[in-house]
C-alpha positions in Angstrom: -6.9 19.2 -8.0 -8.5 16.6 -5.9 -7.1 13.3 -5.0 -9.7 11.5 -7.1 -8.5 13.4 -10.2 -4.9 12.5 -9.5 -5.9 8.8 -9.0 -7.9 8.9 -12.2 -4.9 10.3 -14.2 -2.6 7.7 -12.7 -4.9 4.9 -13.5 -5.5 6.2 -17.0 -1.7 6.5 -17.5 -1.2 3.0 -16.1 -3.9 1.5 -18.3 -2.6 3.1 -21.5 1.1 2.3 -20.6 2.1 6.0 -20.8 4.3 5.7 -17.8 6.7 3.4 -19.7 7.8 6.0 -22.2 10.3 8.5 -20.7 9.3 12.1 -21.3 12.8 13.0 -22.8 12.3 10.5 -25.7 11.4 12.3 -28.8 8.0 11.7 -30.4 9.5 10.0 -33.4 11.1 7.3 -31.3 7.8 6.8 -29.4 5.9 6.5 -32.7 8.5 4.0 -34.0 8.3 2.0 -30.8 4.5 1.9 -30.8 4.4 0.9 -34.5 6.8 -2.0 -33.8 4.5 -3.5 -31.2 1.6 -5.3 -33.0 -1.1 -6.9 -30.8 -3.1 -9.8 -32.0 -6.8 -10.0 -31.4 -6.6 -11.9 -28.2 -4.0 -9.5 -26.6 -6.0 -6.4 -27.6 -9.2 -8.0 -26.2 -7.3 -8.7 -22.9 -6.0 -5.2 -22.8 -9.5 -3.8 -23.4 -10.8 -6.0 -20.5 -8.0 -4.7 -18.3 -8.9 -1.1 -19.2 -12.6 -1.7 -18.5 -11.7 -3.3 -15.1 -9.5 -0.3 -14.2 -12.4 2.1 -15.2 -14.8 0.2 -12.9 -12.3 0.3 -10.0 -11.9 4.0 -10.6 -15.6 4.6 -10.4 -15.8 2.5 -7.3 -13.0 4.5 -5.6 -14.6 7.7 -6.7 -18.1 6.9 -5.3 -16.8 5.4 -2.1 -14.7 8.5 -1.2 -11.7 6.2 -0.6 -9.3 9.2 -1.1 -10.8 11.0 1.8 -10.4 7.9 4.0 -6.8 7.7 3.1 -6.4 11.4 3.8 -7.8 11.0 7.3 -5.6 8.0 8.0 -2.6 9.9 6.9 -3.2 12.6 9.4 -4.1 10.9 12.7 -4.2 14.2 14.8 -7.0 15.5 12.6 -8.8 12.2 12.9 -8.5 12.3 16.7 -9.7 15.9 17.0 -12.7 15.2 14.6 -13.7 12.1 16.7 -13.3 14.0 19.9 -15.6 16.8 18.9 -18.1 14.4 17.3 -18.3 12.4 20.6 -18.6 15.6 22.6 -21.5 16.8 20.5 -23.2 13.4 20.6 -23.0 13.4 24.4 -24.3 16.9 24.6 -27.3 15.9 22.4 -27.9 12.9 24.6 -27.9 15.1 27.8 -30.2 17.6 26.2 -32.6 14.9 25.1 -32.7 13.4 28.6 -33.4 16.8 30.2 -36.3 17.5 27.8 -37.8 14.0 28.4 -37.5 14.4 32.2 -39.1 17.9 32.0 -42.1 16.4 30.0 -42.5 13.5 32.5 -42.4 15.9 35.4 -45.0 18.3 33.9 -47.4 15.4 33.3 -47.0 13.3 36.5 -45.7 15.8 39.1 -46.8 19.3 38.2 -46.8 20.4 41.9 -43.1 19.6 42.2 -42.3 21.5 39.0 -44.2 24.6 40.2 -42.0 24.7 43.4 -38.8 24.7 41.3 -40.0 27.3 38.7 -41.5 29.8 41.2 
């Protein structure tokens, strides 16, 4: 199960107030409790707006890969190793690009010098 699924379940539970009811309570007591609470139109509208806002936030977190960012910040050694190798490969690519460009310039402007080194 991914972190985004866990986050989605937690937000769904929070928005529907499922976390308030203890799991040991029988279903009859939970039904009695839910039937005692009557919401007027304004409260139900506000609750629906809250649920909609939570759904929007969930979709934003899901598309922004926020859970992966938190995972990286929770394990700093992995972040360090990842950044080290990315920097190493970036530097290697830069050096290779410079060599290729110098080779092209040398073949165009100084072919006689290049012939001495290659023979």
